[in-house]
N, C-alpha and C positions, 0 to 999 in steps of 0.2 A: 260356163255356168252364169246364170242371170240371178241377181239379187233384187226381190222387190221389196220396194221401201213404202210402206204405208203411212209413216208419221213424216211430215215436214215440220220446218221450223217456223215458228209464228215472227220471230224477230231475235237477231243475234247483238248482242252487246259485247264488249271487251274493254277492258280496263287494267291499269297497272297498278292501281293503288287503292285502297279501301279495304279489299279482303284477299287473302288473308291479312289482318293488321300487322304491320311492322317487317313486311316483306315486299321490299321495294324491287327484289331481284326477279320477281316473276310476274308474267301477266295474267290474268284470270278470263278465260274465255266463257261467256254465260250463254247458254243456248236454252230458249225458252219454246218447249214443244206442248202438243196437248197434253201429254204424258206427264208435264211438269218442267222444272228448271234442273238444267244439268251443268255443272261447272267444271271446268279443266284448267289447271293450273300449267301454266307453258314458261319454260326457261327462254331465254334470249333465243338461243339458236333455234328452239322449235317454233317461236313466235315469228322468227324472221322468215323460216321456211315456208310456213303457211302463208305468210304475206305475200313471198314471191310467188309461190302457186297460186294463189288468188289473183296476182296480178296478170301473171300468163294466161290463166284461164279468161280473165275478164277482157283481154286484148282480143281474145278470140271469139268472141260472142258478136252475135249477128247485130245490126242494129235495129231498135226498136221498130216495129211494122206501125205504120200510119194509118189510120182508117179514114 
């Protein structure tokens, strides 16, 4: 089964304080796409799992091509 994704992120930001107010126990991942801004609240375990997955995937990326 193949999933076609037609929307890509313009940029991604993540922060631990400021939104929602008074909740230092979560991290908010804010994803901006052509369809708007999508905020995801993550607890510590979720944030660490995402970070681990991103680090492992990034380590497997090919080196950038030089022209």
